[in-house]
C-alpha positions in Angstrom: -5.0 109.3 76.3 -3.9 109.9 72.7 -4.3 107.3 70.0 -1.6 107.2 67.4 -2.6 107.0 63.8 0.9 105.9 62.8 1.3 102.2 62.7 4.7 100.4 62.6 4.8 97.3 60.4 7.5 94.8 60.6 8.2 92.0 58.1 9.5 88.7 59.4 10.7 85.8 57.4 8.3 82.9 57.0 8.2 80.3 59.8 9.8 77.0 59.1 7.3 74.1 59.2 8.9 70.8 60.1 9.3 68.4 57.2 7.9 70.7 54.6 9.7 72.9 52.0 8.7 76.6 52.0 7.6 77.8 48.6 6.7 81.1 47.1 4.1 81.7 44.4 6.7 80.8 41.8 9.7 78.5 42.1 12.5 76.8 40.3 11.8 73.1 39.9 13.7 70.2 38.3 12.2 67.2 36.4 15.3 64.9 36.4 13.5 61.8 35.0 12.5 64.0 32.0 16.0 65.5 31.5 14.9 69.0 32.6 17.4 70.4 35.2 15.5 73.5 36.0 12.4 75.5 34.9 10.2 78.1 36.4 6.9 76.9 37.8 3.9 78.7 39.1 2.9 77.2 42.5 -0.9 77.0 42.0 -3.0 75.9 44.9 -6.1 76.5 42.7 -5.0 73.8 40.3 -5.6 70.2 41.5 -3.1 68.6 39.2 0.3 69.8 38.1 0.6 70.6 34.4 3.5 70.8 32.0 3.8 72.7 28.7 4.3 70.4 25.7 4.2 71.7 22.2 4.0 68.3 20.6 2.9 64.9 21.9 3.0 61.4 20.3 1.2 58.7 22.2 2.3 55.1 21.4 2.2 51.6 22.8 5.3 49.5 23.6 5.0 45.9 24.9 1.4 46.5 25.7 2.2 49.7 27.8 0.8 53.1 26.9 3.5 55.7 26.6 4.0 59.2 25.2 6.8 61.1 23.7 6.5 64.8 24.2 8.6 67.9 23.5 9.1 70.7 25.9 10.4 74.3 25.7 11.7 74.5 29.4 12.7 78.2 29.3 10.0 80.9 29.4 9.9 83.0 26.2 12.5 80.8 24.6 11.6 78.5 21.7 15.1 77.4 20.7 15.8 75.0 23.6 13.9 71.8 23.2 13.9 68.7 25.5 12.4 65.5 24.1 10.8 63.4 26.9 9.3 60.0 27.2 7.0 58.6 29.9 4.4 56.0 30.8 0.8 57.2 30.4 -1.0 56.8 33.7 -4.4 58.1 32.7 -6.4 60.5 30.5 -8.4 63.1 32.3 -10.8 65.9 31.3 -9.3 69.0 32.9 -11.1 72.4 33.2 -8.7 75.3 32.9 -9.0 78.6 34.6 -11.0 80.0 31.7 -13.6 77.2 32.0 -12.5 75.3 28.9 -12.5 71.5 29.1 -9.7 69.5 27.5 -8.8 65.7 27.5 -5.2 65.5 28.7 -2.7 62.7 29.1 -1.4 62.2 32.6 2.2 61.1 33.4 4.1 60.5 36.6 7.6 61.9 37.2 9.9 63.1 40.0 10.0 66.8 40.8 12.9 68.4 42.6 12.2 71.5 44.7 14.4 73.0 47.3 16.6 70.0 47.6 13.7 67.6 48.0 12.3 65.2 45.4 9.1 63.3 45.2 6.8 61.8 42.5 4.0 63.9 41.1 1.3 63.4 38.5 1.3 65.9 35.7 -1.0 66.6 32.8 0.4 67.5 29.4 -0.9 70.4 27.4 0.2 73.3 25.2 0.8 76.4 27.4 2.3 78.6 24.7 -0.1 81.4 25.6 0.6 81.1 29.4 3.3 82.9 31.3 4.7 79.7 33.0 5.7 76.4 31.3 4.6 74.5 34.4 2.0 74.6 37.2 2.8 72.9 40.4 -0.7 71.9 41.7 -2.0 71.3 45.2 -2.0 67.5 45.0 1.8 67.6 44.4 2.2 70.0 47.3 0.0 68.2 49.8 2.0 67.2 52.9 5.3 68.4 51.2 5.2 72.1 51.1 3.9 75.3 52.7 3.1 78.2 50.3 3.9 81.8 51.1 2.1 83.7 48.4 3.9 87.0 49.0 7.3 85.4 48.2 9.1 84.0 45.2 11.9 81.5 44.7 12.2 80.6 48.4 13.5 77.1 47.6 16.4 78.2 45.4 17.5 76.6 42.1 17.8 72.8 41.7 21.4 71.6 41.4 22.3 70.5 37.8 22.7 66.8 37.2 26.2 65.5 37.2 
């Protein structure tokens, strides 16, 4: 009997998991409550909490409620487009980044839209100018909602613009 040293490999599309959106390692997301129709996000199962790039934050109190105004450059490598956002502050947390640096960050809650599905997520705010992606979609936001296929990108498509 002869053993072949040539192996045939086939690639099949990812299996559909019921009630979960299939995501690649990077995806288009929308943050409609913040006025952001679409932005690229890195799907990061190594990050517990999602994170949004802000280049300026102004915490304030209104009627006894902690809030924050923050400004976002939603497009990678583009500093001209600016979206001014406003949200209720849920918490302040010390976050350790991938480099081991600790930072106290404000936490807000907002809706995320991915692949035609929307759900609320918690997000920390920080300056990500030195990072490739303006947003990380962390594992808490993905739990029970998504299946990640790390070899793929943009499986969910682009969010539809607001009308």
